[in-house]
Backbone as CSV, one residue per row, in Angstrom:
resi,resn,N_x,N_y,N_z,CA_x,CA_y,CA_z,C_x,C_y,C_z
1,MET,0.817,-1.189,0.000,0.000,0.000,0.000,0.865,1.258,0.000
2,ASP,2.171,1.086,0.017,3.055,2.242,0.019,2.957,3.058,-1.259
3,ASP,2.504,2.438,-2.346,2.439,3.166,-3.609,1.101,3.882,-3.836
4,LEU,0.231,3.897,-2.822,-0.989,4.701,-2.913,-0.627,6.161,-2.668
5,ASP,-1.211,7.030,-3.460,-0.920,8.467,-3.380,-1.217,8.988,-1.972
6,PRO,-0.196,9.439,-1.228,-0.416,9.891,0.145,-1.252,11.168,0.236
7,VAL,-1.267,11.960,-0.826,-2.087,13.175,-0.807,-3.562,12.794,-0.792
8,ILE,-3.934,11.813,-1.572,-5.340,11.380,-1.657,-5.689,10.410,-0.534
9,HIS,-4.734,9.637,-0.068,-5.029,8.528,0.839,-5.584,8.953,2.198
10,ALA,-5.286,10.157,2.655,-5.854,10.624,3.924,-7.378,10.628,3.804
11,GLN,-8.060,10.124,4.814,-9.506,9.922,4.744,-10.275,11.160,4.288
12,ALA,-10.006,12.288,4.886,-10.758,13.503,4.541,-10.501,13.911,3.092
13,ARG,-9.236,13.830,2.656,-8.929,14.218,1.277,-9.506,13.220,0.282
14,LEU,-9.540,11.959,0.641,-10.169,10.956,-0.225,-11.656,11.258,-0.393
15,ARG,-12.309,11.640,0.683,-13.728,12.002,0.602,-13.937,13.216,-0.290
16,ILE,-13.054,14.213,-0.164,-13.166,15.420,-0.981,-12.992,15.078,-2.458
17,VAL,-11.920,14.367,-2.773,-11.632,14.031,-4.168,-12.727,13.148,-4.750
18,ALA,-13.215,12.195,-3.979,-14.287,11.318,-4.460,-15.552,12.124,-4.755
19,ALA,-15.869,13.075,-3.902,-17.046,13.914,-4.132,-16.864,14.766,-5.386
20,LEU,-15.695,15.357,-5.539,-15.440,16.200,-6.708,-15.402,15.381,-7.995
21,ALA,-14.973,14.131,-7.897,-14.894,13.264,-9.080,-16.274,12.927,-9.639
22,THR,-17.308,13.089,-8.830,-18.662,12.814,-9.322,-19.176,13.936,-10.212
23,LEU,-18.531,15.101,-10.134,-18.934,16.231,-10.965,-18.424,16.053,-12.387
24,ASP,-19.121,16.644,-13.325,-18.641,16.702,-14.690,-17.297,17.444,-14.674
25,PRO,-16.349,17.064,-15.520,-15.030,17.722,-15.499,-15.066,19.239,-15.664
26,THR,-16.136,19.780,-16.208,-16.224,21.239,-16.383,-17.005,21.917,-15.262
27,ASP,-17.540,21.141,-14.313,-18.354,21.696,-13.232,-17.517,22.057,-12.013
28,GLN,-18.075,22.976,-11.215,-17.492,23.388,-9.946,-18.575,23.290,-8.881
29,ILE,-18.135,23.317,-7.632,-19.075,23.309,-6.514,-18.659,24.417,-5.559
30,THR,-19.624,25.032,-4.919,-19.274,26.081,-3.964,-18.725,25.457,-2.679
31,PHE,-17.892,26.209,-2.010,-17.307,25.750,-0.758,-18.382,25.344,0.255
32,PRO,-19.406,26.187,0.488,-20.419,25.794,1.480,-21.167,24.509,1.107
33,ARG,-21.413,24.323,-0.188,-22.127,23.104,-0.621,-21.252,21.874,-0.395
34,LEU,-19.967,21.972,-0.717,-19.053,20.853,-0.485,-18.939,20.579,1.010
35,GLN,-18.861,21.634,1.792,-18.792,21.494,3.249,-20.020,20.759,3.777
36,GLU,-21.179,21.125,3.261,-22.428,20.485,3.669,-22.466,19.014,3.253
37,LEU,-22.084,18.735,2.020,-22.092,17.354,1.524,-21.194,16.436,2.347
38,LEU,-20.040,16.966,2.740,-19.059,16.149,3.454,-19.190,16.236,4.970
39,ASP,-20.063,17.130,5.445,-20.255,17.342,6.882,-18.917,17.597,7.575
40,MET,-18.177,18.586,7.039,-16.881,18.961,7.588,-16.945,20.409,8.069
41,THR,-16.121,20.735,9.039,-16.034,22.129,9.461,-15.320,22.925,8.368
42,ALA,-15.553,24.212,8.356,-14.909,25.071,7.354,-13.388,25.004,7.486
43,GLY,-12.896,25.017,8.698,-11.449,24.968,8.917,-10.830,23.671,8.447
44,ASN,-11.480,22.563,8.754,-10.979,21.256,8.348,-10.986,21.125,6.825
45,LEU,-12.082,21.529,6.208,-12.179,21.459,4.755,-11.122,22.356,4.111
46,SER,-10.951,23.554,4.623,-9.946,24.480,4.089,-8.542,23.899,4.162
47,THR,-8.221,23.286,5.285,-6.888,22.697,5.466,-6.625,21.608,4.434
48,HIS,-7.588,20.734,4.237,-7.404,19.633,3.285,-7.432,20.128,1.838
49,LEU,-8.249,21.123,1.566,-8.260,21.694,0.212,-6.915,22.341,-0.111
50,ARG,-6.304,22.973,0.880,-4.992,23.590,0.659,-3.964,22.539,0.243
51,LYS,-3.980,21.402,0.926,-3.050,20.308,0.595,-3.315,19.808,-0.823
52,LEU,-4.583,19.653,-1.183,-4.936,19.209,-2.534,-4.586,20.270,-3.573
53,GLU,-4.758,21.531,-3.213,-4.417,22.621,-4.126,-2.900,22.690,-4.330
54,ASP,-2.127,22.496,-3.271,-0.666,22.492,-3.376,-0.181,21.383,-4.314
55,ALA,-0.893,20.267,-4.328,-0.554,19.147,-5.221,-1.132,19.344,-6.626
56,GLU,-1.848,20.446,-6.815,-2.508,20.772,-8.082,-3.592,19.754,-8.454
57,TYR,-4.251,19.207,-7.440,-5.341,18.261,-7.648,-6.695,18.953,-7.692
58,VAL,-6.784,20.128,-7.094,-8.023,20.908,-7.139,-7.709,22.337,-7.541
59,THR,-8.726,22.984,-8.083,-8.620,24.417,-8.335,-9.594,25.119,-7.401
60,VAL,-9.158,26.243,-6.880,-9.978,27.047,-5.978,-10.104,28.425,-6.627
61,ASP,-11.332,28.778,-6.971,-11.592,30.033,-7.658,-12.427,30.929,-6.756
62,LYS,-11.807,32.009,-6.282,-12.509,32.960,-5.406,-12.997,34.115,-6.257
63,THR,-14.291,34.375,-6.177,-14.902,35.416,-6.987,-16.004,36.092,-6.172
64,HIS,-16.799,36.878,-6.818,-17.940,37.525,-6.158,-19.204,37.297,-6.970
65,ARG,-20.280,37.095,-6.274,-21.617,37.074,-6.871,-22.303,38.305,-6.305
66,GLY,-22.340,39.339,-7.134,-22.776,40.630,-6.616,-21.713,41.142,-5.665
67,ARG,-22.104,41.400,-4.432,-21.136,41.843,-3.424,-20.693,40.711,-2.501
68,THR,-21.225,39.535,-2.741,-20.940,38.407,-1.868,-19.783,37.573,-2.409
69,PRO,-18.753,37.346,-1.588,-17.655,36.489,-2.039,-18.128,35.038,-2.161
70,VAL,-17.672,34.364,-3.210,-18.023,32.966,-3.452,-16.745,32.213,-3.821
71,THR,-16.571,31.034,-3.245,-15.424,30.193,-3.561,-15.917,28.939,-4.253
72,TYR,-15.375,28.701,-5.447,-15.716,27.516,-6.227,-14.551,26.538,-6.197
73,ILE,-14.881,25.266,-6.062,-13.893,24.196,-6.005,-14.151,23.250,-7.169
74,ALA,-13.074,22.794,-7.804,-13.198,21.809,-8.880,-11.995,20.879,-8.839
75,LEU,-12.195,19.679,-9.340,-11.109,18.724,-9.480,-10.369,19.061,-10.771
76,SER,-9.067,19.230,-10.691,-8.281,19.548,-11.887,-8.100,18.278,-12.725
77,ARG,-7.626,18.462,-13.918,-7.336,17.305,-14.783,-6.313,16.402,-14.098
78,ARG,-5.302,17.014,-13.503,-4.281,16.255,-12.788,-4.890,15.500,-11.601
79,GLY,-5.802,16.158,-10.881,-6.462,15.528,-9.746,-7.353,14.375,-10.164
80,ARG,-8.053,14.555,-11.268,-8.915,13.487,-11.779,-8.069,12.269,-12.155
81,ARG,-6.940,12.526,-12.810,-6.042,11.440,-13.203,-5.464,10.742,-11.968
82,ALA,-5.068,11.526,-10.972,-4.527,10.954,-9.739,-5.573,10.093,-9.037
83,PHE,-6.829,10.533,-9.033,-7.899,9.756,-8.410,-8.158,8.466,-9.192
84,GLU,-8.139,8.549,-10.508,-8.308,7.343,-11.331,-7.181,6.349,-11.070
85,ASP,-5.946,6.839,-10.998,-4.801,5.964,-10.701,-4.928,5.365,-9.306
86,TYR,-5.367,6.179,-8.355,-5.532,5.726,-6.974,-6.573,4.603,-6.895
87,THR,-7.721,4.816,-7.529,-8.776,3.792,-7.461,-8.376,2.533,-8.228
88,ALA,-7.639,2.690,-9.321,-7.170,1.515,-10.063,-6.208,0.707,-9.203
89,ARG,-5.321,1.395,-8.503,-4.363,0.705,-7.636,-5.090,0.010,-6.476
90,LEU,-6.100,0.655,-5.928,-6.883,0.022,-4.867,-7.559,-1.251,-5.360
91,ARG,-8.114,-1.186,-6.571,-8.756,-2.377,-7.148,-7.732,-3.516,-7.299
92,GLU,-6.536,-3.172,-7.742,-5.478,-4.183,-7.867,-5.180,-4.807,-6.514
93,LEU,-5.024,-3.972,-5.504,-4.718,-4.482,-4.165,-5.848,-5.349,-3.625
94,LEU,-7.089,-4.917,-3.820,-8.228,-5.682,-3.324,-8.430,-6.974,-4.112
95,GLY,-8.124,-6.939,-5.395,-8.216,-8.143,-6.218,-7.262,-9.214,-5.772
96,GLY,-6.113,-8.802,-5.262,-5.118,-9.747,-4.802,-5.341,-10.207,-3.376
97,ALA,-6.359,-9.652,-2.709,-6.606,-9.980,-1.299,-7.445,-11.235,-1.116
98,SER,-8.001,-11.758,-2.178,-8.881,-12.930,-2.036,-8.052,-14.159,-1.889
């Protein structure tokens, strides 16, 4: 299991990436909606998103809707590929466990 991506392998980050992977590659989700879906505190979600952003697995787009700040999160192409590789490797490991 040493060859599983350590950035994704942490439970909270795996949940984030898995949730984002369900979106169409061109779609984004707002920070509050992702927070609600994952039932995470804002601080915890922010910390894990920063780690994913540093690895270039997610994009974080801060903008405004009118006068209200809005943060959009999306899985990057690199992040999608990393998640696909991660799940493929997990399937290999689980296939060999029988």
